[in-house]
C-alpha positions as CSV (number, residue, x, y, z in Angstrom):
1,M,-6.9,83.1,141.7
2,P,-6.9,86.5,143.5
3,L,-5.5,86.8,147.0
4,D,-7.4,88.3,149.8
5,T,-5.3,91.1,151.2
6,K,-5.4,93.4,154.2
7,T,-3.0,95.9,155.7
8,I,-0.7,94.3,158.1
9,E,-0.4,95.7,161.6
10,Q,2.2,98.4,161.7
11,K,5.3,97.8,163.9
12,P,6.3,100.5,166.4
13,E,8.2,103.2,164.7
14,P,11.9,103.5,165.5
15,P,13.1,106.7,167.1
16,K,12.9,109.6,164.7
17,L,16.1,110.5,162.8
18,W,16.2,114.0,164.4
19,V,16.2,112.5,167.9
20,S,19.2,110.4,167.0
21,I,21.1,113.2,165.4
22,L,20.3,115.6,168.3
23,G,21.6,113.0,170.8
24,K,24.9,112.6,168.9
25,I,25.3,116.4,168.7
26,V,24.8,116.8,172.4
27,S,27.2,114.0,173.2
28,T,29.8,115.5,170.9
29,I,29.4,119.0,172.5
30,L,29.8,117.6,176.0
31,I,32.9,115.7,175.1
32,L,34.4,118.8,173.4
33,L,33.5,121.0,176.4
34,C,35.1,118.5,178.8
35,L,38.3,118.3,176.7
36,V,38.5,122.1,176.3
37,V,38.1,122.7,180.0
38,F,40.6,119.9,180.8
39,V,43.2,121.3,178.4
40,V,42.8,124.9,179.8
41,G,43.2,123.6,183.3
42,M,46.2,121.5,182.6
43,W,47.8,124.2,180.4
44,S,47.5,126.7,183.2
45,G,49.0,124.2,185.7
46,I,51.9,123.4,183.4
47,D,52.6,127.1,182.8
48,R,52.7,127.8,186.5
49,A,54.9,124.7,187.2
50,T,57.5,125.9,184.6
51,G,57.8,129.4,186.1
52,Y,55.3,131.0,183.6
53,S,57.5,130.2,180.6
54,A,55.0,128.0,178.6
55,P,52.3,130.2,177.1
56,I,50.3,128.7,174.2
57,F,49.9,130.7,171.0
58,D,51.2,133.8,172.8
59,T,48.3,133.5,175.4
60,R,48.4,133.0,179.1
61,I,45.5,132.2,181.5
62,A,45.5,133.1,185.2
63,V,43.0,132.7,188.0
64,I,42.5,135.7,190.2
65,S,43.0,135.0,193.9
66,S,42.2,138.5,195.4
67,D,39.8,141.4,195.1
68,S,42.5,144.1,194.6
69,M,41.1,144.9,191.1
70,A,37.4,144.4,191.9
71,T,36.7,148.0,193.0
72,V,38.4,151.4,192.8
73,A,39.6,153.0,196.1
74,P,38.3,156.5,196.6
75,S,41.8,157.9,196.4
76,N,42.2,156.3,192.9
77,E,38.8,157.3,191.4
78,E,39.9,160.6,189.8
79,E,43.0,159.0,188.3
80,L,41.2,155.9,187.0
81,Q,38.1,157.6,185.7
82,G,36.9,155.9,182.6
83,E,38.8,152.7,183.1
84,T,36.6,149.7,182.8
85,M,38.9,146.7,183.2
86,H,38.0,145.2,186.6
87,F,37.9,141.6,188.0
88,A,37.5,139.8,191.3
89,R,38.5,136.7,193.1
90,N,37.9,133.5,191.1
91,D,37.7,135.3,187.8
92,V,39.9,134.1,184.9
93,V,41.9,136.6,182.9
94,V,43.4,136.0,179.5
95,S,46.5,137.9,178.5
96,K,48.6,138.3,175.4
97,T,52.3,137.6,176.0
98,D,53.8,138.9,172.7
99,I,54.3,142.5,174.1
100,T,57.3,144.8,174.4
101,Y,58.1,147.6,176.9
102,D,56.8,150.2,174.5
103,D,53.5,148.3,174.0
104,V,52.6,148.7,177.7
105,Q,50.9,152.0,178.4
106,I,50.0,153.7,181.6
107,H,46.7,152.2,183.0
108,D,47.1,148.9,181.1
109,V,46.5,145.8,183.3
110,I,49.5,143.4,183.2
111,L,50.5,140.1,184.7
112,L,53.7,140.2,186.8
113,D,55.7,137.3,188.2
114,Y,55.8,138.6,191.7
115,G,58.1,136.2,193.5
116,G,56.6,133.1,191.9
117,T,53.0,134.3,192.0
118,L,51.2,136.0,189.1
119,L,50.0,139.5,190.0
120,A,47.4,141.2,187.8
121,H,47.5,144.9,188.5
122,R,47.3,148.2,186.6
123,V,50.4,150.0,185.4
124,I,50.7,153.5,186.9
125,Q,54.3,154.3,186.1
126,K,57.2,153.3,183.7
127,F,60.8,154.3,183.9
128,I,64.3,153.2,182.8
129,E,67.1,152.8,185.2
130,D,70.6,154.2,184.6
131,D,71.8,150.8,183.7
132,G,69.1,150.5,181.0
133,T,66.8,148.2,182.9
134,Q,63.2,148.8,181.9
135,M,60.9,149.1,185.0
136,V,57.2,149.2,185.6
137,V,55.2,150.2,188.7
138,T,51.8,148.7,189.3
139,R,48.9,149.1,191.8
140,G,45.6,147.3,192.4
141,D,42.7,149.6,191.8
142,A,41.3,148.8,195.3
143,N,44.7,149.4,196.9
144,T,46.0,152.7,198.3
145,S,49.6,151.8,198.1
146,I,51.7,151.0,195.0
147,D,53.6,147.7,194.4
148,S,57.4,147.5,194.4
149,P,58.9,148.5,191.0
150,M,59.6,145.4,188.9
151,P,61.8,144.9,185.8
152,F,59.9,144.5,182.6
153,S,61.4,141.0,182.2
154,E,58.9,139.9,184.9
155,V,55.9,141.0,182.9
156,K,54.1,137.9,181.7
157,G,51.3,139.4,179.7
158,E,48.8,142.1,179.2
159,V,45.3,141.3,180.3
160,V,42.9,141.5,177.3
161,R,39.8,139.6,178.5
162,V,38.0,138.5,181.7
163,F,35.8,135.5,182.3
164,P,33.9,135.9,185.6
165,K,33.7,133.2,188.3
166,I,35.1,130.2,186.3
167,G,38.4,130.2,188.1
168,V,37.0,127.6,190.6
169,V,36.6,125.2,187.7
170,V,40.1,125.8,186.5
171,L,41.6,125.3,189.9
172,F,39.6,122.1,190.4
173,L,40.8,120.7,187.1
174,Q,44.4,121.3,188.1
175,S,43.9,119.0,191.1
176,A,44.0,115.2,191.0
177,Y,40.3,115.1,191.7
178,G,39.6,117.3,188.7
179,L,41.7,115.1,186.4
180,L,39.9,112.0,187.6
181,A,36.5,113.6,187.2
182,V,37.1,114.7,183.6
183,S,38.5,111.3,182.7
184,L,35.4,109.6,184.1
185,V,33.0,111.9,182.3
186,V,34.8,111.4,179.0
187,F,34.9,107.6,179.5
188,F,31.2,107.3,180.3
189,I,30.2,109.5,177.4
190,C,32.3,107.5,175.0
191,L,30.9,104.3,176.5
192,G,27.4,105.5,176.0
193,I,28.0,106.3,172.4
194,I,29.5,102.9,171.7
195,V,26.6,101.0,173.5
196,S,24.0,103.1,171.7
197,A,25.7,102.4,168.3
198,K,25.7,98.6,169.1
199,V,22.1,98.6,170.1
200,N,21.0,100.5,167.0
201,E,23.1,98.0,164.9
202,K,21.3,95.0,166.4
203,R,17.9,96.6,166.0
204,H,18.5,97.3,162.4
205,Y,19.8,93.8,161.8
206,R,16.7,92.2,163.4
207,A,14.4,94.5,161.4
208,F,16.2,93.6,158.2
209,S,16.1,89.8,158.9
210,V,12.3,89.9,159.6
211,D,11.7,92.0,156.5
212,Q,13.6,89.5,154.3
213,S,11.8,86.6,155.8
214,R,8.4,88.1,154.9
215,V,9.5,88.8,151.4
216,R,10.5,85.2,150.9
217,S,7.3,83.8,152.4
218,Y,5.1,86.0,150.2
219,S,7.2,85.1,147.1
220,R,6.7,81.4,147.7
221,L,3.0,81.8,148.3
222,A,2.7,83.9,145.1
223,R,4.5,81.3,143.0
224,K,2.3,78.6,144.5
225,L,-0.9,80.4,143.6
226,G,0.5,81.6,140.2
227,E,0.2,85.2,141.0
228,R,2.7,88.0,140.7
229,P,3.8,89.3,144.1
230,K,2.2,92.6,145.2
231,D,3.5,95.2,147.5
232,R,4.5,93.3,150.6
233,R,3.1,96.1,152.8
234,D,-0.4,95.4,151.7
235,V,-0.4,91.7,152.6
236,D,-0.9,90.0,155.9
237,F,1.9,87.4,156.4
238,D,0.6,86.2,159.7
239,G,0.8,82.4,159.8
240,F,3.4,82.1,157.0
């Protein structure tokens, strides 16, 4: 005895796969960015607290606190013609620390430990004292006066890259408020991922349970009527 069949009403489609994948990618990127910024901020703070003796992978990061390298003073324009390394307050500079006295050339920009404060200025002179002490003289491009000569042992790196205006973020992350903010962001992102995974797990479990129930109902009906089960998607199970 043939069964009357009709197409069952379609259930609302679950979120598309690409939407779920995109959400996970965005969440992962946000977490990684938070961690990277946090590590950079803490690394810079630890390096400063240890007297600039803790570079990582021969690299040191410093936040610029003045505009002495933002412009070129008229009296320095002829000497510094063609030099393009400039930076301003709240910029971040990255320096390499594995350098020797011979590596440093005139007009290179270096980091100096100037009485406990890092100074990023341009080298304008090098000389060796009678006792063999290697000395460097620096000056900010915007300054008209030179800095006091410093022994090369106080050189903490040669500036190789500049990131404009992100120093505010680094300084914030070195504070207690910054640490708290990053911790909360990472916590809530992780919490969102866990909750989303649990909700998807329950949704899939309910869909699977309903699907199995319909299969059993149709199989019992088919056996009762002596007919081989058809594709369950083509049968209305309402009422069974």
